[in-house]
MDTraj code that builds the backbone (N, CA, C; nanometers):
import mdtraj as md
import numpy as np

residues = "MET ALA ALA GLU LYS LYS SER ILE LYS LEU GLY MET VAL LEU LEU LEU VAL MET LEU ILE PHE ALA LEU ILE TYR SER ILE VAL ALA PHE PHE SER PRO ALA VAL PHE VAL SER ARG SER PHE SER GLY ALA THR GLY GLN SER TRP SER GLU LEU VAL SER SER SER PRO ALA VAL ALA ASN TYR ILE LEU SER MET GLU ARG THR MET ALA GLY PHE ALA PHE SER VAL VAL ILE ALA GLY PHE PHE VAL LEU PHE THR ALA PHE LYS ARG GLY GLU GLN TRP ALA TRP TYR TYR MET LEU PHE VAL SER LEU ILE ALA TRP VAL ASN ASN LEU ARG PRO ALA ILE ALA ALA LYS THR SER LEU THR ILE ILE LEU ASN LEU ILE GLY ILE VAL LEU PHE ILE LEU GLY ILE ALA ILE SER ALA LYS ASP PHE LEU GLY LYS GLN LYS ALA GLN".split()
xyz = np.array([
    [1.0317, 7.6478, -1.1931],
    [1.0446, 7.5540, -1.2577],
    [1.2009, 7.5096, -1.2483],
    [1.3000, 7.6016, -1.2411],
    [1.4320, 7.5385, -1.2207],
    [1.4428, 7.4690, -1.0800],
    [1.3741, 7.5043, -0.9944],
    [1.3929, 7.4107, -0.8740],
    [1.3389, 7.2641, -0.8822],
    [1.2139, 7.2650, -0.9792],
    [1.1697, 7.1321, -1.0129],
    [1.2856, 7.0553, -1.0661],
    [1.3445, 7.1235, -1.1637],
    [1.4160, 7.0439, -1.2485],
    [1.5308, 6.9605, -1.1522],
    [1.5909, 7.0341, -1.0775],
    [1.6959, 7.0237, -0.9777],
    [1.6581, 6.8999, -0.9076],
    [1.5315, 6.9188, -0.8316],
    [1.4828, 6.8141, -0.7542],
    [1.5127, 6.6421, -0.8235],
    [1.4231, 6.6928, -0.9540],
    [1.4142, 6.5820, -1.0537],
    [1.5661, 6.5236, -1.0815],
    [1.6546, 6.6120, -1.1098],
    [1.7538, 6.5272, -1.1197],
    [1.8808, 6.4957, -1.0266],
    [1.8463, 6.5643, -0.8888],
    [1.8607, 6.4926, -0.7817],
    [1.8504, 6.3193, -0.7344],
    [1.6922, 6.3521, -0.7579],
    [1.6316, 6.1982, -0.7348],
    [1.7055, 6.1080, -0.8559],
    [1.6858, 6.1749, -0.9578],
    [1.7604, 6.0726, -1.0679],
    [1.9174, 5.9902, -1.0093],
    [1.9625, 6.1234, -0.9796],
    [2.1262, 6.0590, -0.9398],
    [2.0988, 5.9369, -0.8232],
    [2.0251, 5.9508, -0.7179],
    [2.0261, 5.8875, -0.6397],
    [1.9420, 5.7777, -0.6681],
    [1.8437, 5.7776, -0.7371],
    [1.8032, 5.6272, -0.8138],
    [1.8809, 5.5656, -0.8911],
    [1.9794, 5.6422, -0.9728],
    [2.1037, 5.5661, -1.0807],
    [2.1629, 5.4872, -0.9830],
    [2.2182, 5.5933, -0.8777],
    [2.3190, 5.5183, -0.7851],
    [2.2500, 5.3789, -0.7393],
    [2.1415, 5.3835, -0.6806],
    [2.0893, 5.2601, -0.6372],
    [2.0434, 5.1425, -0.7474],
    [1.9916, 5.1881, -0.8718],
    [2.0163, 5.0942, -0.9717],
    [2.1409, 5.0192, -1.0313],
    [2.2646, 5.0998, -1.0017],
    [2.3977, 5.0951, -1.0638],
    [2.4240, 4.9754, -0.9209],
    [2.3862, 5.0203, -0.8044],
    [2.4381, 4.9086, -0.6745],
    [2.3413, 4.7765, -0.7126],
    [2.2369, 4.7853, -0.7453],
    [2.1285, 4.6569, -0.7654],
    [2.1941, 4.6017, -0.8694],
    [2.2466, 4.6398, -0.9838],
    [2.2771, 4.5973, -1.1089],
    [2.4193, 4.4956, -1.0437],
    [2.5122, 4.5660, -0.9742],
    [2.6235, 4.4833, -0.9178],
    [2.5976, 4.3619, -0.8156],
    [2.5019, 4.4135, -0.7275],
    [2.4376, 4.3170, -0.6758],
    [2.3681, 4.1721, -0.7311],
    [2.3336, 4.2287, -0.8431],
    [2.2441, 4.1033, -0.9024],
    [2.3516, 4.0263, -0.9977],
    [2.4410, 4.0821, -1.0478],
    [2.5659, 4.0218, -1.1091],
    [2.6396, 3.9654, -1.0198],
    [2.6774, 4.0002, -0.9073],
    [2.7401, 3.9058, -0.8162],
    [2.6765, 3.8073, -0.7737],
    [2.5314, 3.8298, -0.7355],
    [2.4533, 3.6790, -0.6873],
    [2.4149, 3.5876, -0.8311],
    [2.4352, 3.6482, -0.9305],
    [2.4216, 3.5308, -1.0362],
    [2.5300, 3.4587, -1.0677],
    [2.6755, 3.5040, -1.0780],
    [2.7885, 3.4611, -1.1058],
    [2.8508, 3.3997, -0.9826],
    [2.8021, 3.4383, -0.8591],
    [2.8945, 3.3802, -0.7400],
    [2.7707, 3.3896, -0.6389],
    [2.6839, 3.2744, -0.6550],
    [2.5346, 3.2901, -0.5630],
    [2.6128, 3.2238, -0.4227],
    [2.6881, 3.1549, -0.4162],
    [2.7366, 3.0987, -0.3037],
    [2.7947, 3.2159, -0.1798],
    [2.7769, 3.3301, -0.2271],
    [2.8685, 3.4280, -0.1694],
    [2.7389, 3.4616, -0.0696],
    [2.6084, 3.4643, -0.1142],
    [2.5002, 3.4976, -0.0014],
    [2.4549, 3.3722, 0.0196],
    [2.4312, 3.2789, -0.0330],
    [2.3798, 3.1533, -0.0076],
    [2.4310, 3.0959, 0.1258],
    [2.5922, 3.0708, 0.1193],
    [2.6684, 3.0142, 0.2336],
    [2.6420, 3.0954, 0.3447],
    [2.6080, 3.2258, 0.3675],
    [2.5726, 3.2980, 0.4546],
    [2.4585, 3.2675, 0.5262],
    [2.3398, 3.2623, 0.4176],
    [2.1925, 3.2792, 0.4674],
    [2.1445, 3.1229, 0.5123],
    [2.2137, 3.0502, 0.4500],
    [2.1921, 2.9152, 0.4703],
    [2.2135, 2.8530, 0.6175],
    [2.3095, 2.8909, 0.6737],
    [2.3580, 2.8500, 0.8277],
    [2.2473, 2.9335, 0.8876],
    [2.2179, 3.0752, 0.8979],
    [2.1097, 3.1313, 0.9425],
    [1.9998, 3.0873, 0.9407],
    [1.9929, 3.0133, 0.8400],
    [1.8025, 2.9862, 0.8215],
    [1.7840, 2.8553, 0.9086],
    [1.9043, 2.7758, 0.8474],
    [1.8616, 2.6236, 0.8733],
    [1.9441, 2.5857, 1.0146],
    [2.0885, 2.6459, 1.0751],
    [2.1457, 2.6172, 1.1615],
    [2.2584, 2.5196, 1.1418],
    [2.2598, 2.5070, 1.0001],
    [2.3407, 2.3735, 0.9651],
    [2.4546, 2.4690, 0.8719],
    [2.5685, 2.4060, 0.8569],
    [2.6784, 2.4944, 0.7714],
    [2.6419, 2.4722, 0.6210],
    [2.6820, 2.5512, 0.5437],
    [2.6397, 2.5338, 0.3833],
    [2.7459, 2.4194, 0.3671],
    [2.8626, 2.4049, 0.3755],
    [2.9888, 2.3279, 0.3487],
    [2.9153, 2.1791, 0.3912],
    [2.8608, 2.1607, 0.4752],
    [2.8054, 2.0169, 0.5359],
    [2.6864, 1.9701, 0.4375],
    [2.6048, 2.0845, 0.3750],
    [2.5330, 2.0626, 0.2911],
    [2.6045, 2.0338, 0.1535],
    [2.6842, 2.0802, 0.1057],
    [2.7286, 2.0550, -0.0328],
    [2.7788, 1.9137, -0.0012],
    [2.8740, 1.8894, 0.1023],
    [2.9327, 1.7612, 0.0995],
    [2.8142, 1.6470, 0.1112],
    [2.7186, 1.6708, 0.1771],
    [2.6465, 1.5443, 0.1976],
    [2.5361, 1.5434, 0.0868],
    [2.4554, 1.6606, 0.0396],
    [2.3420, 1.6808, -0.0651],
    [2.4177, 1.7534, -0.1596],
    [2.5012, 1.7216, -0.2437],
    [2.5355, 1.8349, -0.3379],
    [2.4494, 1.8967, -0.4795],
    [2.3492, 1.7231, -0.4848],
    [2.2097, 1.7783, -0.5822],
    [2.1271, 1.9176, -0.5178],
    [2.1084, 1.9267, -0.3811],
    [2.0128, 2.0315, -0.3161],
    [2.0785, 2.1546, -0.3013],
    [2.2385, 2.1426, -0.2710],
    [2.3046, 2.2408, -0.2797],
    [2.3060, 2.2902, -0.4250],
    [2.3240, 2.2273, -0.5379],
    [2.3186, 2.2734, -0.6437],
    [2.1717, 2.3510, -0.6959],
    [2.0570, 2.2961, -0.6602],
    [1.9379, 2.3165, -0.6756],
    [1.9275, 2.4658, -0.6013],
    [1.9617, 2.4907, -0.4832],
    [1.9590, 2.6052, -0.4050],
    [2.0351, 2.7134, -0.4728],
    [2.1718, 2.7035, -0.5175],
    [2.2306, 2.7895, -0.6104],
    [2.1853, 2.8308, -0.7322],
    [2.1089, 2.7129, -0.8174],
    [2.0466, 2.7466, -0.9209],
    [1.9262, 2.8428, -0.9196],
    [1.8458, 2.8345, -0.8052],
    [1.7434, 2.9124, -0.7365],
    [1.7778, 3.0754, -0.7235],
    [1.8934, 3.0687, -0.6559],
    [1.9533, 3.2153, -0.6285],
    [2.0232, 3.2964, -0.7667],
    [2.0714, 3.1931, -0.8820],
    [2.0839, 3.2474, -1.0021],
    [1.9601, 3.3008, -1.0630],
    [1.8536, 3.2117, -1.0533],
    [1.6875, 3.2623, -1.1165],
    [1.6434, 3.3874, -1.0653],
    [1.6884, 3.3924, -0.9208],
    [1.6546, 3.5206, -0.8936],
    [1.7153, 3.6561, -0.9045],
    [1.8438, 3.6307, -0.9136],
    [1.9601, 3.7103, -0.9580],
    [1.9134, 3.7517, -1.1147],
    [1.9011, 3.6499, -1.1552],
    [1.8643, 3.6931, -1.3138],
    [1.7406, 3.7982, -1.3390],
    [1.6300, 3.7710, -1.2489],
    [1.4813, 3.8127, -1.2389],
    [1.5597, 3.9511, -1.1927],
    [1.6206, 4.0103, -1.1041],
    [1.6207, 4.1232, -1.0391],
    [1.7344, 4.1582, -1.1437],
    [1.8273, 4.1492, -1.2242],
    [1.8854, 4.1822, -1.3298],
    [1.7814, 4.2530, -1.4473],
    [1.6895, 4.1913, -1.4714],
    [1.6056, 4.2163, -1.5778],
    [1.5175, 4.3453, -1.5116],
    [1.4641, 4.3600, -1.3997],
    [1.4069, 4.4694, -1.3186],
    [1.5009, 4.5968, -1.3244],
    [1.6410, 4.5674, -1.2771],
    [1.7327, 4.6724, -1.2947],
    [1.7295, 4.7322, -1.4362],
    [1.7296, 4.6564, -1.5138],
    [1.7401, 4.7105, -1.6897],
    [1.6142, 4.7896, -1.6990],
    [1.5229, 4.7698, -1.6629],
    [1.3817, 4.8136, -1.6948],
    [1.3940, 4.9356, -1.6232],
    [1.4412, 4.9219, -1.4926],
    [1.4675, 5.0333, -1.4232],
    [1.5295, 5.1634, -1.4849],
    [1.6531, 5.1261, -1.5585],
    [1.7381, 5.2094, -1.5769],
    [1.6406, 5.2732, -1.7638],
    [1.5545, 5.2060, -1.7924],
    [1.4898, 5.2758, -1.9276],
    [1.4103, 5.3424, -1.8892],
    [1.3146, 5.3414, -1.7771],
    [1.2237, 5.4137, -1.7293],
    [1.3031, 5.5389, -1.6508],
    [1.4112, 5.5313, -1.6047],
    [1.4788, 5.6529, -1.5249],
    [1.5172, 5.7622, -1.6345],
    [1.5647, 5.6881, -1.7510],
    [1.6372, 5.7659, -1.8456],
    [1.5473, 5.8218, -1.9624],
    [1.4115, 5.7646, -1.9562],
    [1.3138, 5.8100, -2.0630],
    [1.2234, 5.8872, -1.9590],
    [1.1084, 5.8357, -1.8996],
    [0.9746, 5.8795, -1.8617],
    [1.0008, 5.9743, -1.7141],
    [1.0731, 5.8855, -1.6665],
    [1.1654, 5.9762, -1.4955],
    [1.2120, 6.1104, -1.5591],
    [1.3117, 6.0982, -1.6381],
    [1.3941, 6.1919, -1.6750],
    [1.2672, 6.3176, -1.7336],
    [1.1824, 6.3010, -1.8052],
    [1.0812, 6.3777, -1.8490],
    [0.9900, 6.4325, -1.7357],
    [1.0012, 6.3894, -1.6057],
    [0.8861, 6.3953, -1.5233],
    [0.7475, 6.3484, -1.5322],
    [0.7339, 6.2364, -1.6207],
    [0.6035, 6.1772, -1.6287],
    [0.5543, 6.1038, -1.4851],
    [0.4265, 6.1519, -1.4332],
    [0.4161, 6.1127, -1.3124],
    [0.4149, 5.9336, -1.2977],
    [0.3786, 5.8466, -1.3974],
    [0.3748, 5.7144, -1.3734],
    [0.4932, 5.6457, -1.3761],
    [0.6212, 5.7155, -1.4157],
    [0.7412, 5.6759, -1.3879],
    [0.7919, 5.6927, -1.2587],
    [0.7357, 5.7756, -1.1513],
    [0.7825, 5.7793, -1.0385],
    [0.6991, 5.6792, -0.9519],
    [0.5805, 5.6594, -1.0100],
    [0.5232, 5.5568, -0.9310],
    [0.5754, 5.4230, -0.9718],
    [0.6327, 5.3956, -1.1028],
    [0.6870, 5.2953, -1.1354],
    [0.8049, 5.2770, -1.0475],
    [0.9079, 5.3286, -1.0159],
    [1.0198, 5.3448, -0.9492],
    [0.9825, 5.3103, -0.8159],
    [0.8596, 5.3823, -0.7518],
    [0.8393, 5.3411, -0.5862],
    [0.7857, 5.1923, -0.5874],
    [0.7174, 5.1721, -0.6660],
    [0.6844, 5.0196, -0.6569],
    [0.7785, 4.9265, -0.6635],
    [0.8285, 4.9127, -0.7846],
    [0.9256, 4.8172, -0.8175],
    [1.0257, 4.8142, -0.7534],
    [1.0889, 4.9350, -0.6844],
    [1.2074, 4.9379, -0.6092],
    [1.1470, 4.9020, -0.4486],
    [1.0445, 4.9288, -0.4120],
    [0.9945, 4.9043, -0.2866],
    [0.9684, 4.7606, -0.2525],
    [0.8996, 4.6814, -0.3727],
    [0.8631, 4.5420, -0.3680],
    [0.9918, 4.4574, -0.3816],
    [1.0848, 4.4993, -0.4634],
    [1.2227, 4.4265, -0.4557],
    [1.3178, 4.4503, -0.3521],
    [1.3685, 4.5719, -0.3073],
    [1.4153, 4.5654, -0.1664],
    [1.3600, 4.4945, -0.0764],
    [1.2014, 4.5179, -0.0458],
    [1.1671, 4.4772, 0.0785],
    [1.1530, 4.3168, 0.0540],
    [1.1231, 4.2655, -0.0388],
    [1.1150, 4.1337, -0.1033],
    [1.2739, 4.0406, -0.0532],
    [1.3876, 4.1291, -0.0686],
    [1.5064, 4.0852, -0.0593],
    [1.5327, 4.0866, 0.0679],
    [1.5051, 4.1753, 0.1386],
    [1.5227, 4.2244, 0.2705],
    [1.4450, 4.0956, 0.3876],
    [1.3271, 4.0941, 0.4016],
    [1.2454, 4.0160, 0.4561],
    [1.3470, 3.8730, 0.4848],
    [1.3787, 3.7985, 0.3849],
    [1.4124, 3.6616, 0.4272],
    [1.5799, 3.6801, 0.4864],
    [1.6414, 3.8136, 0.4635],
    [1.7617, 3.8373, 0.5220],
    [1.7708, 3.8607, 0.6398],
    [1.6470, 3.9054, 0.7261],
    [1.6523, 3.9384, 0.8490],
    [1.6004, 3.7860, 0.8970],
    [1.5316, 3.7037, 0.8460],
    [1.4890, 3.5868, 0.9105],
    [1.6145, 3.5178, 0.9156],
    [1.6905, 3.5017, 0.8361],
    [1.7974, 3.4492, 0.8309],
    [1.9357, 3.4867, 0.8796],
    [1.9104, 3.6371, 0.9456],
    [2.0246, 3.6753, 1.0221],
    [2.1149, 3.6785, 0.9345],
    [2.1264, 3.6985, 0.8100],
    [2.2282, 3.7569, 0.7218],
    [2.2878, 3.8897, 0.7318],
    [2.3755, 3.9369, 0.8147],
    [2.4389, 4.0730, 0.8308],
    [2.4650, 4.1524, 0.6772],
    [2.5572, 4.0368, 0.6156],
    [2.5863, 4.1319, 0.4450],
    [2.4553, 4.1673, 0.3799],
    [2.3918, 4.0640, 0.3783],
    [2.2634, 4.1019, 0.2679],
    [2.1959, 4.2067, 0.3428],
    [2.1555, 4.1925, 0.4484],
    [2.0708, 4.3032, 0.5303],
    [2.1433, 4.4179, 0.5106],
    [2.2765, 4.4596, 0.5331],
    [2.3331, 4.5798, 0.4925],
    [2.3124, 4.6393, 0.3420],
    [2.3488, 4.5179, 0.2612],
    [2.3361, 4.5601, 0.1227],
    [2.1947, 4.5955, 0.1204],
    [2.0793, 4.5269, 0.1548],
    [1.9498, 4.6216, 0.1034],
    [1.9213, 4.6951, 0.2046],
    [1.9937, 4.7502, 0.3093],
    [1.9674, 4.8833, 0.3843],
    [2.0087, 4.9852, 0.2944],
    [2.1508, 4.9771, 0.2153],
    [2.1954, 5.0620, 0.1421],
    [2.0889, 5.0995, 0.0071],
    [2.0681, 5.0172, -0.0474],
    [1.9552, 5.0129, -0.1588],
    [1.8333, 5.0718, -0.1011],
    [1.7781, 5.0479, 0.0155],
    [1.6615, 5.0990, 0.0545],
    [1.6546, 5.2541, 0.0819],
    [1.7786, 5.2969, 0.1355],
    [1.8068, 5.4427, 0.1974],
    [1.8139, 5.5057, 0.0312],
    [1.8969, 5.4713, -0.0437],
    [1.9279, 5.5107, -0.1569],
    [1.7899, 5.5590, -0.2378],
    [1.6975, 5.4490, -0.2173],
    [1.5695, 5.4358, -0.3200],
    [1.4735, 5.5258, -0.2696],
    [1.4666, 5.5404, -0.1189],
    [1.3949, 5.6230, -0.0500],
    [1.4271, 5.7831, -0.0521],
    [1.5624, 5.7926, -0.0539],
    [1.6192, 5.9401, -0.0648],
    [1.5699, 5.9901, -0.2304],
    [1.6324, 5.9111, -0.3216],
    [1.5549, 5.9517, -0.4621],
    [1.4597, 5.9734, -0.4944],
    [1.3542, 5.8803, -0.4452],
    [1.2092, 5.8718, -0.4310],
    [1.1499, 6.0241, -0.3832],
    [1.2083, 6.0402, -0.2379],
    [1.1135, 6.1669, -0.1667],
    [1.1734, 6.2869, -0.2322],
    [1.3087, 6.2628, -0.2546],
    [1.3543, 6.4323, -0.3163],
    [1.2504, 6.4583, -0.4276],
    [1.2252, 6.3880, -0.5242],
    [1.1341, 6.3884, -0.6262],
    [1.0038, 6.4085, -0.6404],
    [0.9613, 6.3489, -0.5028],
    [0.7974, 6.3487, -0.4925],
    [0.7284, 6.4800, -0.5130],
    [0.7760, 6.5840, -0.4935],
    [0.7056, 6.7115, -0.4801],
    [0.6978, 6.7679, -0.6364],
    [0.8225, 6.7171, -0.7181],
    [0.7874, 6.7618, -0.8576],
    [0.6725, 6.6670, -0.9630],
    [0.6464, 6.5427, -0.8905],
    [0.5691, 6.4534, -0.9773],
    [0.4298, 6.4645, -0.9215],
    [0.4158, 6.4569, -0.7778],
    [0.2764, 6.4336, -0.7179],
    [0.2340, 6.5883, -0.6997],
    [0.2818, 6.6490, -0.7276],
    [0.2509, 6.8264, -0.7176],
    [0.1980, 6.8807, -0.8369],
    [0.1918, 6.7839, -0.9675],
    [0.1583, 6.8415, -1.0889],
    [0.0142, 6.8455, -1.0832],
    [-0.0388, 6.9101, -1.1173],
    [-0.1889, 6.9538, -1.1693],
    [-0.2001, 6.9065, -1.3256],
    [-0.2864, 6.7992, -1.3349],
    [-0.3300, 6.7302, -1.4598],
    [-0.4174, 6.8502, -1.5410],
    [-0.3842, 6.8616, -1.6729],
    [-0.4583, 6.9371, -1.7260],
    [-0.5679, 6.8708, -1.8018],
    [-0.6867, 6.9716, -1.7848],
    [-0.8335, 6.9214, -1.8193],
    [-0.8533, 6.9429, -1.9556],
])
top = md.Topology()
chain = top.add_chain()
for i, resn in enumerate(residues, 1):
    res = top.add_residue(resn, chain, resSeq=i)
    for name in ("N", "CA", "C"):
        top.add_atom(name, md.element.get_by_symbol(name[0]), res)
traj = md.Trajectory(xyz[None], top)
């Protein structure tokens, strides 16, 4: 039983680091969306971000507001992840493992896909860091969550 608790704790630490990383990422994207948009825009369109800002400020503001909106959604998912991690996951409830698996997978892959398409190395690197932390945390704790026999 001690080995099970140890792997849950290690998985929790890795998932906690992933959530803190995602929290910082979403806060930066919310308050400074141009950090990410300026890099991805040129990769996706072949035009420079500064040209768009000067020629079509309304369109540029719209794109920035969409980035802020997505960052706000990401922030809310991260906060929910903290609650699940520190309650049900910590207690070893199987549904919490699945929650962390599917929500993290959807979030990171959904963000990685357009970064690869736009050839944005910063966003690709940030997403790969999050994915590695997520995979390690979920894999290390998998045996404890999936190996349990349900009481009949």
